[in-house]
N, C-alpha and C positions, 0 to 999 in steps of 0.2 A: 360606497358601490356594492350592490347585492350581487350573488351568484347568478340571478336572472339578468341583470344587465350585463354583467361580464359576458354571459354566455351570447347575447344578442350581440355584443361588439365583436366577438371571435367570429361569429357567423358572418356578420356584416363585412368583416375586413378579413375574410378567410384567405386572402392572396397574401395578405401581410404575415399572417400565421405560417402559411405554407413556406414561404421563403425563410423566416426565422427556423422553422424546424430543420429545413434543408441545411441551413448553415449550422444549425447544431449538431446534425448528424455527421457532417464534415468534420467539425472540432472534434467530436468523439472519436472520429476514425483517427485523425491526428493524434489524439491523445493516447490511443491503444497503441499507436506505432512509437510514440515517443517515450512511454512509460513501459520499460519491459518487465516481465514478471520475475521474482526471485526463485532461485531453487534450494530447497532444504534437504539436508542429508542428517540423518540420525545414527548414533552408535553408542554402544554399551561395552564397558570393559570392567571385569571382575579383578579385584585384588586378592591373591590367595597365599597360604603359606605354601612352601615347597614340601614334596614328599619326603626329603631327608630330614626335615625338621619333625614330621609327624611320626617316622618310623615306618618299618616295614609294614606294608598293608595298609597305610594310612589313607584316608580320602580327604583331599583338600577341601572339597565342596560340603564336607560335614563339620569342618573347623573353620568357619568364617568368622565366628565370633571375636572381637578385640581388634580386628584389623581396620575398624573405621578410623582409627587414629592415622595410620599408615596412609589410608586413600586421602585424608584430609590434608595431609602434609604434601602429597603430590597434587593435589588441586591448587594449593595455596603456591607451589612453584611455577605451574603451568599457567596459573593466572596472573603472574608477574606481567606488570605492565609493557616491560621491555619485551618479553617473550609475546604477548598478545598483540603487540604492535607489529612485530615481524610476522607473524601468522595472518594477521588480517589484512595485511598488503596496504598499509596506511588508509583503512577505514573502507575499502571497497568490498570487505566480507565480514561478515558478523560472526562470531565464534563464542559459544557458550559452553563452557566445562564446568559442571556442577556434581553434586552428591545426588543420585537417584532417590527422590523423595518417596517413590512408590515401592521401594523394597527395603528392607532391614538390612540387607546383606551390602558389603563394601563394594558399591558399584559405581562407576564414574559414567556419568551420562554427557555425550558429546552430540551439540547440534551446531551446525554450520550453515549460514545463509548466504549465497553469493547469487552474482548476476548471471552466471552461466552454469550449465550442468558440469562441464569439466572443472571449473574452479572450485566448486562445491566438494567434489569428489578428490581432488588434489588437497584441498585444505584438510578434509577428513583425515586421509591418509597420514598427512604431517601430524596432525594433533594424537591420533592413535599411535604414532610412532613414539611421540613424546613420553607417553604413559610409562613404557617399560624403561626408557631410556633414562628417564629422571629417577624412577624407584632405584635402578641400580646406581646412578651417580650418587644420589643421597645416602645410599646405604655402603657404597664404597668409601665415602668420605668419612663414615663412621666406623671403618675398618671392619664391618660385618662379611664374615667369610661368604664367599660366593654361593656355596653349597647351603647355606642359611638363610639367603636374601629373600625377602618376600617378592613375589613375581606377579604378573598380570597375565591376562588372556582376554581377547575379544569375544563377546557372546554374540553380538549382533552388528551389523553395520549396514547402510544403505548402499546398494549398487546402482541404483537408479533414482536420482535426486527428484523429489516431488516439488511440482511448480506451484508456487506461492503467489495468487493473483491479488492479494488483499489491496496492496498499493495501487495496482493498476484498475482495480474496480473502484477503489476510493476516488483516485482522479477522475475516472469516467462519469461517476455520479455527480460528482462536483460540477464539471464541465456541462454536464445535461441539464442539471438543475439550474445553473445559472442562464444556460441557452434558453430554456423554456420560460423563466421569469422574464428575462429580457425581452422575448419574442412577445410574451402577454402585454408587458407594459408599452413595447412598441407599437402593437394593436391600438391599445387604448390612446396613445399619444396621437398616432396617427388619424384615429377617428375623431378626436376632439379637433385637430387641427382642420380637418376637412368640413367638420360640422360648423366650426368656427368662420370659415372661409365661405360657407355657402350662406351663413346668417349674414355675414358681412356684404355678400354680394346681394341678398334679398333688400338688406336695409338701404344700400346704395341705390337701388332700382326703384325702391320705393320712395326714396327721397327724391329722385330725378322727377318721377311721376308727379308728386305733388309740389314741386317747386314752383314759385309765381312765374318765372319765366317760359317754363314749360306749359303753364296753365294758360298764360296768355296767347302762346303761339298756337296750342290747341284751340282756343276760342277762335282766333282769327281764321284758322284753317276750317273751322265749322260753319263761319259766316257765309251766306250764298253771295255769289259774285253779282254786281249790280249790273 
C-alpha cells in the first residue's frame, strides 16, 4: 500500500481516525497523570586541609594538591551498599556520589533523583551531612588529632529541585505512537471490511438477478395476460 492509497483510506474513514485520535489523546492524558516527573538536586563538596596544618596565614584553597586520596576514601565509604540502601529508601530514590570529573580539585559531586521535591532535598541534606561525618570517623579511627584532620565544605547545593520529565515524555511518546499506529491500522481494517461487505452484497444481488428462478419469474411477469 502506497502513501496515496493510505491517504485516501484515512480521508474516506475519517470518523474512525477521529475516534482513534480522541482515544489516543485520552490515554496520553492518563499517562501524564500516572507517570510523575522526577526531581533532581545537585551539590558539590570540597575536601581541604585545616589552617592548623598549613600554618599561620595558610590558605586552604591554594593547598588542595594531594587530597584526591582522602576524597576517594570518603567516596568509597559513602558508596558502601549498606549506606546507599539506607539513603535511597529501598530504591525509591537514586543517589550518585562521585568525584567531580570537571575539576582537578578534590571535589565530591552529589546528585539525587526522587519522586518529590521534598524527598530530593531531604536526601541531599543527608548525603551532605555524611561527607564531614565520614571524614571525621575515618580519621578518628586512625588517631589523627582533630586539629590536623582533613575537613570539608559545601561549595554549592540545590535549594529548588529541578523537574526531570524524561521518563514522563518517554511514556507519552510511546503511548501516542502506539495509538496513532493502531488508529491507522483500524481505519485500514474497517475500510477493507466495509468494501468486502459491499462487494459481497453486490455479488449476491447479481447472483439473484441472473438466477434461473428469477429469470423465469421475470419472463412470466412480462408475458401479456390472455
